[in-house]
A tleap script that builds the chain and sets N, CA, C and O, in Angstrom:
source leaprc.protein.ff14SB
mol = sequence {
  NGLN VAL GLN LEU GLU GLU SER GLY GLY GLY
  LEU VAL GLN PRO GLY GLY SER LEU THR LEU
  SER CYS VAL VAL SER GLY SER VAL GLY ASP
  ILE ASN THR MET GLY TRP TYR ARG GLN ARG
  PRO GLU GLN GLY ARG GLU LEU ILE ALA GLU
  ILE GLY ARG ASP GLY SER ALA PHE TYR ALA
  GLU ILE LEU ARG GLY ARG SER THR ILE SER
  ARG VAL ASN ALA LYS LYS MET VAL TYR LEU
  GLN LEU SER ASN LEU THR PRO GLU ASP THR
  ASP VAL TYR LEU CYS ASN ALA ASP ILE LEU
  VAL GLN ARG TRP LYS VAL TYR TRP GLY PRO
  GLY THR GLN VAL THR VAL SER CSER
}
set mol.1.N position { 51.516 81.290 158.771 }
set mol.1.CA position { 51.059 82.490 158.416 }
set mol.1.C position { 51.270 82.466 156.789 }
set mol.1.O position { 52.404 82.200 156.392 }
set mol.2.N position { 50.305 82.711 155.885 }
set mol.2.CA position { 50.461 82.705 154.472 }
set mol.2.C position { 50.815 84.162 154.078 }
set mol.2.O position { 50.206 85.103 154.587 }
set mol.3.N position { 51.823 84.347 153.149 }
set mol.3.CA position { 52.602 85.292 152.765 }
set mol.3.C position { 52.784 85.288 151.219 }
set mol.3.O position { 53.109 84.231 150.677 }
set mol.4.N position { 52.609 86.311 150.550 }
set mol.4.CA position { 53.023 86.229 148.967 }
set mol.4.C position { 54.193 87.433 149.002 }
set mol.4.O position { 54.134 88.503 149.609 }
set mol.5.N position { 55.288 86.907 148.144 }
set mol.5.CA position { 56.556 87.877 148.053 }
set mol.5.C position { 56.931 87.773 146.466 }
set mol.5.O position { 57.202 86.792 145.773 }
set mol.6.N position { 56.848 89.060 146.183 }
set mol.6.CA position { 57.186 89.081 144.680 }
set mol.6.C position { 58.659 89.275 144.558 }
set mol.6.O position { 59.272 89.592 145.577 }
set mol.7.N position { 59.392 89.100 143.276 }
set mol.7.CA position { 60.784 89.411 143.107 }
set mol.7.C position { 60.893 89.629 141.414 }
set mol.7.O position { 60.078 89.296 140.554 }
set mol.8.N position { 62.044 90.230 141.284 }
set mol.8.CA position { 62.504 90.077 139.922 }
set mol.8.C position { 62.306 91.662 139.411 }
set mol.8.O position { 62.737 91.879 138.279 }
set mol.9.N position { 61.774 92.657 140.035 }
set mol.9.CA position { 61.649 94.111 139.601 }
set mol.9.C position { 63.078 94.604 139.608 }
set mol.9.O position { 64.040 94.002 140.084 }
set mol.10.N position { 63.084 95.839 138.984 }
set mol.10.CA position { 64.240 96.466 138.899 }
set mol.10.C position { 64.136 97.540 137.885 }
set mol.10.O position { 63.067 97.917 137.406 }
set mol.11.N position { 65.606 98.136 137.505 }
set mol.11.CA position { 65.424 99.086 136.509 }
set mol.11.C position { 65.985 98.246 134.970 }
set mol.11.O position { 67.017 97.581 134.888 }
set mol.12.N position { 65.111 98.468 133.980 }
set mol.12.CA position { 65.190 98.065 132.665 }
set mol.12.C position { 65.011 99.218 131.749 }
set mol.12.O position { 64.263 100.153 132.036 }
set mol.13.N position { 65.818 99.145 130.446 }
set mol.13.CA position { 65.700 100.157 129.541 }
set mol.13.C position { 64.532 99.912 128.682 }
set mol.13.O position { 64.040 98.806 128.460 }
set mol.14.N position { 64.117 101.079 128.203 }
set mol.14.CA position { 62.944 100.908 127.238 }
set mol.14.C position { 63.260 99.800 125.968 }
set mol.14.O position { 64.233 99.781 125.215 }
set mol.15.N position { 62.266 99.031 126.003 }
set mol.15.CA position { 62.283 97.890 124.897 }
set mol.15.C position { 62.792 96.722 125.508 }
set mol.15.O position { 62.857 95.671 124.870 }
set mol.16.N position { 63.175 96.811 126.735 }
set mol.16.CA position { 63.591 95.799 127.239 }
set mol.16.C position { 62.625 94.889 127.962 }
set mol.16.O position { 61.492 95.349 128.104 }
set mol.17.N position { 62.892 93.528 128.506 }
set mol.17.CA position { 61.981 92.638 129.161 }
set mol.17.C position { 62.456 92.367 130.522 }
set mol.17.O position { 63.564 92.649 130.978 }
set mol.18.N position { 61.398 91.736 131.162 }
set mol.18.CA position { 61.531 91.455 132.696 }
set mol.18.C position { 60.705 90.383 133.015 }
set mol.18.O position { 59.519 90.310 132.694 }
set mol.19.N position { 61.461 89.371 133.780 }
set mol.19.CA position { 60.256 88.267 134.302 }
set mol.19.C position { 60.237 88.695 135.797 }
set mol.19.O position { 61.221 89.089 136.423 }
set mol.20.N position { 58.735 88.535 136.365 }
set mol.20.CA position { 58.596 88.757 137.910 }
set mol.20.C position { 58.084 87.451 138.207 }
set mol.20.O position { 57.395 86.738 137.478 }
set mol.21.N position { 58.532 87.210 139.440 }
set mol.21.CA position { 57.891 86.048 140.079 }
set mol.21.C position { 57.229 86.375 141.405 }
set mol.21.O position { 57.349 87.492 141.910 }
set mol.22.N position { 56.528 85.394 141.970 }
set mol.22.CA position { 55.640 85.499 143.100 }
set mol.22.C position { 55.570 84.241 143.772 }
set mol.22.O position { 55.159 83.309 143.081 }
set mol.23.N position { 55.903 83.972 145.069 }
set mol.23.CA position { 55.667 82.733 145.834 }
set mol.23.C position { 55.007 83.022 146.963 }
set mol.23.O position { 55.201 84.026 147.649 }
set mol.24.N position { 54.077 81.999 147.218 }
set mol.24.CA position { 53.380 81.764 148.095 }
set mol.24.C position { 53.959 80.938 149.332 }
set mol.24.O position { 54.200 79.741 149.175 }
set mol.25.N position { 54.161 81.495 150.434 }
set mol.25.CA position { 54.755 80.679 151.568 }
set mol.25.C position { 53.631 80.344 152.702 }
set mol.25.O position { 52.630 81.055 152.782 }
set mol.26.N position { 53.815 79.332 153.500 }
set mol.26.CA position { 52.952 79.262 154.394 }
set mol.26.C position { 52.068 77.822 154.198 }
set mol.26.O position { 52.046 77.167 153.156 }
set mol.27.N position { 51.446 77.538 155.276 }
set mol.27.CA position { 50.737 76.512 155.046 }
set mol.27.C position { 49.462 76.698 154.448 }
set mol.27.O position { 48.602 77.373 155.014 }
set mol.28.N position { 49.257 76.110 153.258 }
set mol.28.CA position { 47.743 76.365 152.386 }
set mol.28.C position { 47.175 75.273 152.059 }
set mol.28.O position { 47.827 74.246 151.872 }
set mol.29.N position { 45.585 75.349 151.917 }
set mol.29.CA position { 44.992 73.918 151.637 }
set mol.29.C position { 44.910 73.939 150.130 }
set mol.29.O position { 44.992 72.838 149.587 }
set mol.30.N position { 44.773 74.926 149.413 }
set mol.30.CA position { 44.482 75.201 148.195 }
set mol.30.C position { 44.715 76.461 147.534 }
set mol.30.O position { 44.551 77.428 148.278 }
set mol.31.N position { 45.094 76.759 146.195 }
set mol.31.CA position { 45.200 77.851 145.737 }
set mol.31.C position { 44.549 78.041 144.503 }
set mol.31.O position { 44.925 77.290 143.603 }
set mol.32.N position { 43.640 78.883 144.224 }
set mol.32.CA position { 42.776 78.822 143.012 }
set mol.32.C position { 43.371 79.914 142.172 }
set mol.32.O position { 44.476 79.700 141.674 }
set mol.33.N position { 42.718 81.161 141.937 }
set mol.33.CA position { 43.212 81.965 140.929 }
set mol.33.C position { 44.443 82.772 141.498 }
set mol.33.O position { 44.506 83.133 142.673 }
set mol.34.N position { 45.435 83.026 140.531 }
set mol.34.CA position { 46.684 83.940 141.000 }
set mol.34.C position { 46.562 84.900 140.021 }
set mol.34.O position { 46.226 84.564 138.886 }
set mol.35.N position { 46.818 86.208 140.339 }
set mol.35.CA position { 46.984 87.429 139.515 }
set mol.35.C position { 48.032 88.285 139.847 }
set mol.35.O position { 48.595 88.344 140.941 }
set mol.36.N position { 48.343 89.159 138.528 }
set mol.36.CA position { 49.333 90.172 138.688 }
set mol.36.C position { 48.627 91.732 138.460 }
set mol.36.O position { 47.882 91.898 137.494 }
set mol.37.N position { 48.844 92.587 139.183 }
set mol.37.CA position { 48.447 93.848 139.062 }
set mol.37.C position { 49.507 94.865 139.151 }
set mol.37.O position { 50.576 94.601 139.702 }
set mol.38.N position { 49.249 96.068 138.611 }
set mol.38.CA position { 50.262 97.067 138.871 }
set mol.38.C position { 49.331 98.256 139.573 }
set mol.38.O position { 48.114 98.387 139.438 }
set mol.39.N position { 50.109 98.976 140.253 }
set mol.39.CA position { 49.665 100.017 141.231 }
set mol.39.C position { 49.834 101.301 140.680 }
set mol.39.O position { 50.991 101.718 140.622 }
set mol.40.N position { 48.940 102.002 140.270 }
set mol.40.CA position { 49.015 103.164 139.670 }
set mol.40.C position { 48.762 104.450 140.759 }
set mol.40.O position { 47.867 104.385 141.602 }
set mol.41.N position { 49.583 105.518 140.642 }
set mol.41.CA position { 49.207 106.589 141.524 }
set mol.41.C position { 47.994 107.020 141.609 }
set mol.41.O position { 47.502 107.086 142.736 }
set mol.42.N position { 47.364 107.342 140.681 }
set mol.42.CA position { 45.996 107.916 140.441 }
set mol.42.C position { 44.835 106.744 140.311 }
set mol.42.O position { 43.822 106.806 141.008 }
set mol.43.N position { 45.040 105.745 139.432 }
set mol.43.CA position { 44.136 104.917 139.201 }
set mol.43.C position { 44.099 103.636 140.157 }
set mol.43.O position { 43.181 102.817 140.140 }
set mol.44.N position { 44.991 103.584 140.824 }
set mol.44.CA position { 44.608 102.309 141.956 }
set mol.44.C position { 45.261 101.013 141.487 }
set mol.44.O position { 46.361 101.072 140.938 }
set mol.45.N position { 44.746 100.035 141.643 }
set mol.45.CA position { 45.575 98.588 141.211 }
set mol.45.C position { 44.792 98.138 139.997 }
set mol.45.O position { 43.599 97.839 140.058 }
set mol.46.N position { 45.344 98.110 139.155 }
set mol.46.CA position { 44.950 97.577 137.758 }
set mol.46.C position { 45.374 96.167 137.381 }
set mol.46.O position { 46.558 95.848 137.272 }
set mol.47.N position { 44.509 95.463 137.216 }
set mol.47.CA position { 44.562 94.020 136.709 }
set mol.47.C position { 45.405 93.810 135.456 }
set mol.47.O position { 45.044 94.337 134.403 }
set mol.48.N position { 46.541 93.047 135.518 }
set mol.48.CA position { 47.305 92.738 134.217 }
set mol.48.C position { 46.946 91.477 133.692 }
set mol.48.O position { 46.682 91.453 132.490 }
set mol.49.N position { 46.879 90.420 134.337 }
set mol.49.CA position { 46.498 89.244 134.119 }
set mol.49.C position { 46.123 88.226 135.205 }
set mol.49.O position { 46.594 88.420 136.326 }
set mol.50.N position { 45.411 87.271 135.022 }
set mol.50.CA position { 45.357 86.060 136.172 }
set mol.50.C position { 45.267 84.899 135.330 }
set mol.50.O position { 45.109 84.888 134.109 }
set mol.51.N position { 45.402 83.791 136.218 }
set mol.51.CA position { 45.510 82.447 135.831 }
set mol.51.C position { 45.020 81.730 136.774 }
set mol.51.O position { 45.192 82.017 137.959 }
set mol.52.N position { 44.208 80.494 136.288 }
set mol.52.CA position { 43.459 79.633 137.064 }
set mol.52.C position { 44.481 78.583 137.405 }
set mol.52.O position { 45.638 78.645 136.989 }
set mol.53.N position { 44.024 77.615 138.176 }
set mol.53.CA position { 44.866 76.433 138.664 }
set mol.53.C position { 45.017 75.345 137.338 }
set mol.53.O position { 45.896 74.487 137.245 }
set mol.54.N position { 44.156 75.552 136.547 }
set mol.54.CA position { 44.228 74.518 135.217 }
set mol.54.C position { 45.376 75.288 134.205 }
set mol.54.O position { 45.864 74.593 133.314 }
set mol.55.N position { 45.727 76.433 134.306 }
set mol.55.CA position { 46.553 77.237 133.422 }
set mol.55.C position { 45.635 78.113 132.645 }
set mol.55.O position { 46.152 78.829 131.789 }
set mol.56.N position { 44.676 78.148 132.774 }
set mol.56.CA position { 43.938 79.120 131.736 }
set mol.56.C position { 44.151 80.602 132.180 }
set mol.56.O position { 44.236 80.902 133.371 }
set mol.57.N position { 44.227 81.435 131.256 }
set mol.57.CA position { 44.705 82.708 131.420 }
set mol.57.C position { 43.650 83.939 130.713 }
set mol.57.O position { 43.024 83.886 129.654 }
set mol.58.N position { 43.722 85.013 131.709 }
set mol.58.CA position { 43.061 85.972 131.369 }
set mol.58.C position { 43.988 87.407 131.449 }
set mol.58.O position { 44.656 87.769 132.417 }
set mol.59.N position { 43.849 88.028 130.302 }
set mol.59.CA position { 44.786 89.188 130.164 }
set mol.59.C position { 43.796 90.348 130.008 }
set mol.59.O position { 42.932 90.379 129.132 }
set mol.60.N position { 43.980 91.240 130.874 }
set mol.60.CA position { 43.499 92.688 130.677 }
set mol.60.C position { 44.170 93.482 129.491 }
set mol.60.O position { 45.306 93.243 129.080 }
set mol.61.N position { 43.298 94.492 128.971 }
set mol.61.CA position { 43.800 95.224 128.048 }
set mol.61.C position { 45.199 95.896 127.907 }
set mol.61.O position { 45.915 95.969 126.908 }
set mol.62.N position { 45.454 96.490 129.497 }
set mol.62.CA position { 46.437 97.273 129.667 }
set mol.62.C position { 47.962 96.800 129.009 }
set mol.62.O position { 48.758 97.582 128.490 }
set mol.63.N position { 48.158 95.304 129.170 }
set mol.63.CA position { 49.322 94.970 128.897 }
set mol.63.C position { 49.286 93.761 127.866 }
set mol.63.O position { 50.232 93.028 127.577 }
set mol.64.N position { 48.064 93.716 127.402 }
set mol.64.CA position { 47.909 92.530 126.502 }
set mol.64.C position { 48.877 92.486 125.202 }
set mol.64.O position { 49.079 93.431 124.440 }
set mol.65.N position { 49.362 91.348 125.124 }
set mol.65.CA position { 50.440 91.400 124.005 }
set mol.65.C position { 51.929 91.490 124.319 }
set mol.65.O position { 52.874 91.031 123.678 }
set mol.66.N position { 51.920 92.163 125.414 }
set mol.66.CA position { 53.158 92.409 126.165 }
set mol.66.C position { 53.360 91.436 127.433 }
set mol.66.O position { 54.468 91.406 127.968 }
set mol.67.N position { 52.588 90.853 127.791 }
set mol.67.CA position { 52.771 90.328 129.011 }
set mol.67.C position { 52.433 88.662 128.894 }
set mol.67.O position { 51.573 88.308 128.088 }
set mol.68.N position { 53.019 87.828 129.585 }
set mol.68.CA position { 52.711 86.568 129.991 }
set mol.68.C position { 52.642 85.813 131.249 }
set mol.68.O position { 53.614 85.598 131.974 }
set mol.69.N position { 51.485 85.438 131.459 }
set mol.69.CA position { 51.613 85.057 132.816 }
set mol.69.C position { 51.679 83.376 132.886 }
set mol.69.O position { 51.289 82.616 131.999 }
set mol.70.N position { 52.238 83.025 134.092 }
set mol.70.CA position { 52.340 81.233 134.041 }
set mol.70.C position { 52.611 81.096 135.686 }
set mol.70.O position { 52.923 81.952 136.514 }
set mol.71.N position { 52.348 79.575 135.820 }
set mol.71.CA position { 52.342 79.172 137.208 }
set mol.71.C position { 52.694 77.892 137.437 }
set mol.71.O position { 52.518 77.064 136.544 }
set mol.72.N position { 53.171 77.573 138.498 }
set mol.72.CA position { 53.876 76.126 138.744 }
set mol.72.C position { 53.260 76.027 140.071 }
set mol.72.O position { 53.540 76.748 141.030 }
set mol.73.N position { 52.222 74.882 140.048 }
set mol.73.CA position { 51.643 74.583 141.199 }
set mol.73.C position { 52.098 74.208 142.313 }
set mol.73.O position { 51.787 74.614 143.433 }
set mol.74.N position { 53.122 73.129 141.905 }
set mol.74.CA position { 53.700 72.576 142.909 }
set mol.74.C position { 54.756 73.273 143.602 }
set mol.74.O position { 55.247 72.814 144.633 }
set mol.75.N position { 55.178 74.502 143.017 }
set mol.75.CA position { 56.252 75.425 143.706 }
set mol.75.C position { 55.261 76.690 144.356 }
set mol.75.O position { 55.778 77.682 144.870 }
set mol.76.N position { 54.034 76.539 144.275 }
set mol.76.CA position { 53.242 77.825 144.674 }
set mol.76.C position { 53.837 79.190 144.171 }
set mol.76.O position { 54.147 80.169 144.850 }
set mol.77.N position { 53.925 79.000 142.712 }
set mol.77.CA position { 54.699 80.282 142.352 }
set mol.77.C position { 53.749 80.656 141.031 }
set mol.77.O position { 53.081 79.803 140.447 }
set mol.78.N position { 53.791 82.044 140.656 }
set mol.78.CA position { 53.320 82.689 139.642 }
set mol.78.C position { 54.105 83.624 138.941 }
set mol.78.O position { 54.714 84.409 139.666 }
set mol.79.N position { 54.256 83.754 137.716 }
set mol.79.CA position { 55.295 84.717 136.962 }
set mol.79.C position { 54.510 85.274 135.980 }
set mol.79.O position { 53.514 84.804 135.429 }
set mol.80.N position { 55.175 86.537 135.789 }
set mol.80.CA position { 54.753 87.432 134.534 }
set mol.80.C position { 56.200 87.817 134.098 }
set mol.80.O position { 57.156 88.149 134.799 }
set mol.81.N position { 56.089 87.670 132.654 }
set mol.81.CA position { 56.857 87.908 131.830 }
set mol.81.C position { 56.394 89.313 130.920 }
set mol.81.O position { 55.343 89.400 130.284 }
set mol.82.N position { 57.453 90.385 131.029 }
set mol.82.CA position { 56.875 91.482 130.599 }
set mol.82.C position { 57.688 91.927 129.331 }
set mol.82.O position { 58.883 91.912 129.629 }
set mol.83.N position { 57.520 92.264 128.203 }
set mol.83.CA position { 58.280 92.641 127.014 }
set mol.83.C position { 57.879 93.894 126.481 }
set mol.83.O position { 56.778 94.413 126.659 }
set mol.84.N position { 58.906 94.398 125.757 }
set mol.84.CA position { 58.772 95.832 124.956 }
set mol.84.C position { 58.306 96.886 125.986 }
set mol.84.O position { 57.404 97.666 125.681 }
set mol.85.N position { 58.864 96.923 127.124 }
set mol.85.CA position { 58.642 97.896 127.988 }
set mol.85.C position { 58.791 99.280 127.704 }
set mol.85.O position { 59.653 99.627 126.896 }
set mol.86.N position { 57.969 100.219 128.335 }
set mol.86.CA position { 58.096 101.423 128.021 }
set mol.86.C position { 58.316 102.380 129.207 }
set mol.86.O position { 58.133 101.689 130.209 }
set mol.87.N position { 58.585 103.492 129.532 }
set mol.87.CA position { 58.544 104.391 130.704 }
set mol.87.C position { 57.326 104.496 131.224 }
set mol.87.O position { 57.241 104.809 132.411 }
set mol.88.N position { 56.256 104.281 130.531 }
set mol.88.CA position { 54.858 104.259 130.939 }
set mol.88.C position { 54.485 103.157 131.890 }
set mol.88.O position { 53.435 103.097 132.530 }
set mol.89.N position { 55.505 102.263 131.904 }
set mol.89.CA position { 55.145 100.901 132.686 }
set mol.89.C position { 55.815 100.791 133.874 }
set mol.89.O position { 55.765 99.824 134.634 }
set mol.90.N position { 56.594 102.042 134.059 }
set mol.90.CA position { 57.116 102.074 135.535 }
set mol.90.C position { 56.080 102.258 136.527 }
set mol.90.O position { 55.341 103.242 136.514 }
set mol.91.N position { 56.007 101.279 137.439 }
set mol.91.CA position { 55.062 100.976 138.577 }
set mol.91.C position { 55.652 100.041 139.601 }
set mol.91.O position { 56.766 99.520 139.550 }
set mol.92.N position { 54.688 99.899 140.587 }
set mol.92.CA position { 54.836 98.811 141.708 }
set mol.92.C position { 53.763 97.760 141.043 }
set mol.92.O position { 52.583 97.978 140.767 }
set mol.93.N position { 54.561 96.493 140.858 }
set mol.93.CA position { 53.795 95.503 140.370 }
set mol.93.C position { 53.432 94.340 141.447 }
set mol.93.O position { 54.404 93.740 141.905 }
set mol.94.N position { 52.327 94.009 141.837 }
set mol.94.CA position { 51.739 93.354 142.864 }
set mol.94.C position { 51.237 91.886 142.370 }
set mol.94.O position { 50.629 91.849 141.301 }
set mol.95.N position { 51.462 90.633 143.109 }
set mol.95.CA position { 50.621 89.620 142.808 }
set mol.95.C position { 49.567 89.396 143.889 }
set mol.95.O position { 49.588 89.956 144.985 }
set mol.96.N position { 48.682 88.563 143.495 }
set mol.96.CA position { 47.554 88.023 144.521 }
set mol.96.C position { 47.129 86.765 144.083 }
set mol.96.O position { 47.173 86.363 142.920 }
set mol.97.N position { 46.634 86.041 145.258 }
set mol.97.CA position { 46.127 84.791 145.055 }
set mol.97.C position { 45.049 84.248 146.021 }
set mol.97.O position { 45.124 84.486 147.227 }
set mol.98.N position { 44.133 83.581 145.532 }
set mol.98.CA position { 42.944 83.297 146.016 }
set mol.98.C position { 43.291 81.904 146.672 }
set mol.98.O position { 43.487 80.883 146.013 }
set mol.99.N position { 43.347 81.987 148.095 }
set mol.99.CA position { 43.965 80.966 149.054 }
set mol.99.C position { 42.996 80.322 149.981 }
set mol.99.O position { 42.262 81.064 150.633 }
set mol.100.N position { 42.892 78.863 150.138 }
set mol.100.CA position { 42.261 78.292 151.270 }
set mol.100.C position { 43.187 77.953 152.283 }
set mol.100.O position { 44.148 77.188 152.208 }
set mol.101.N position { 42.772 78.627 153.249 }
set mol.101.CA position { 43.357 78.383 154.608 }
set mol.101.C position { 42.302 77.619 155.377 }
set mol.101.O position { 42.189 76.402 155.226 }
set mol.102.N position { 41.498 78.331 156.227 }
set mol.102.CA position { 40.400 78.152 156.977 }
set mol.102.C position { 39.246 78.258 156.160 }
set mol.102.O position { 38.282 77.495 156.225 }
set mol.103.N position { 39.372 79.286 155.339 }
set mol.103.CA position { 38.380 79.706 154.413 }
set mol.103.C position { 39.251 80.467 153.166 }
set mol.103.O position { 40.397 80.891 153.312 }
set mol.104.N position { 38.467 80.550 151.915 }
set mol.104.CA position { 38.901 81.191 150.996 }
set mol.104.C position { 39.060 82.588 151.161 }
set mol.104.O position { 38.141 83.265 151.623 }
set mol.105.N position { 40.285 83.142 150.780 }
set mol.105.CA position { 40.693 84.678 150.989 }
set mol.105.C position { 41.565 85.069 150.086 }
set mol.105.O position { 42.406 84.246 149.725 }
set mol.106.N position { 41.570 86.295 149.561 }
set mol.106.CA position { 42.554 86.929 148.587 }
set mol.106.C position { 43.678 87.504 149.452 }
set mol.106.O position { 43.510 88.475 150.189 }
set mol.107.N position { 44.828 86.850 149.316 }
set mol.107.CA position { 46.114 87.613 149.657 }
set mol.107.C position { 47.027 88.263 148.620 }
set mol.107.O position { 47.188 88.013 147.425 }
set mol.108.N position { 47.643 89.280 149.526 }
set mol.108.CA position { 48.330 90.349 148.499 }
set mol.108.C position { 49.751 90.012 148.816 }
set mol.108.O position { 49.989 89.363 149.834 }
set mol.109.N position { 50.752 90.416 147.992 }
set mol.109.CA position { 52.205 90.456 147.989 }
set mol.109.C position { 52.361 91.999 148.274 }
set mol.109.O position { 51.404 92.768 148.190 }
set mol.110.N position { 53.867 92.472 148.680 }
set mol.110.CA position { 53.715 94.015 149.151 }
set mol.110.C position { 54.012 94.758 147.525 }
set mol.110.O position { 53.821 95.948 147.273 }
set mol.111.N position { 54.531 93.689 146.524 }
set mol.111.CA position { 54.918 94.479 145.336 }
set mol.111.C position { 56.401 94.776 145.185 }
set mol.111.O position { 57.186 95.027 146.099 }
set mol.112.N position { 56.648 94.708 143.932 }
set mol.112.CA position { 57.999 94.813 143.495 }
set mol.112.C position { 57.967 96.014 142.519 }
set mol.112.O position { 57.025 96.308 141.783 }
set mol.113.N position { 59.330 96.757 142.647 }
set mol.113.CA position { 59.205 98.062 141.875 }
set mol.113.C position { 59.870 97.702 140.525 }
set mol.113.O position { 60.979 97.167 140.534 }
set mol.114.N position { 59.182 97.998 139.276 }
set mol.114.CA position { 59.667 98.205 137.896 }
set mol.114.C position { 60.051 99.561 137.367 }
set mol.114.O position { 59.159 100.382 137.158 }
set mol.115.N position { 60.966 99.775 137.199 }
set mol.115.CA position { 61.352 101.422 136.596 }
set mol.115.C position { 61.918 101.162 135.245 }
set mol.115.O position { 62.956 100.516 135.104 }
set mol.116.N position { 61.236 101.664 134.239 }
set mol.116.CA position { 61.715 101.616 132.786 }
set mol.116.C position { 62.467 102.894 132.549 }
set mol.116.O position { 61.832 103.947 132.501 }
set mol.117.N position { 63.524 102.887 132.425 }
set mol.117.CA position { 64.437 104.131 132.013 }
set mol.117.C position { 65.693 103.937 131.438 }
set mol.117.O position { 66.403 102.942 131.582 }
set mol.118.N position { 65.962 105.051 130.701 }
set mol.118.CA position { 67.329 104.663 129.884 }
set mol.118.C position { 68.526 105.362 130.727 }
set mol.118.O position { 69.694 105.247 130.354 }
savepdb mol mol.pdb
quit
């Protein structure tokens, strides 16, 4: 059974930085695009960034310049570095991945809470 699990969330002070990790577990045939989103109470899930198998990255406007996405294919992991965080960045952060098992399907992790507060 394929699962995604995020880690690295927690409490951080305004202006601080954080690195989130996400690992894919289970038997997979291939992993294509991997991405990070945040869950907003009213707006729903917002794309932060996504990265292709070749490392090519796309950043949405919301955290552009304050986020860096990376991945290690051999470890089936994707990372998100966040910097200069503000209280408005407090959210649940989720990763997803386009994974080939018997067919291509997008899988989601349960999310990790990031709280920015002094």
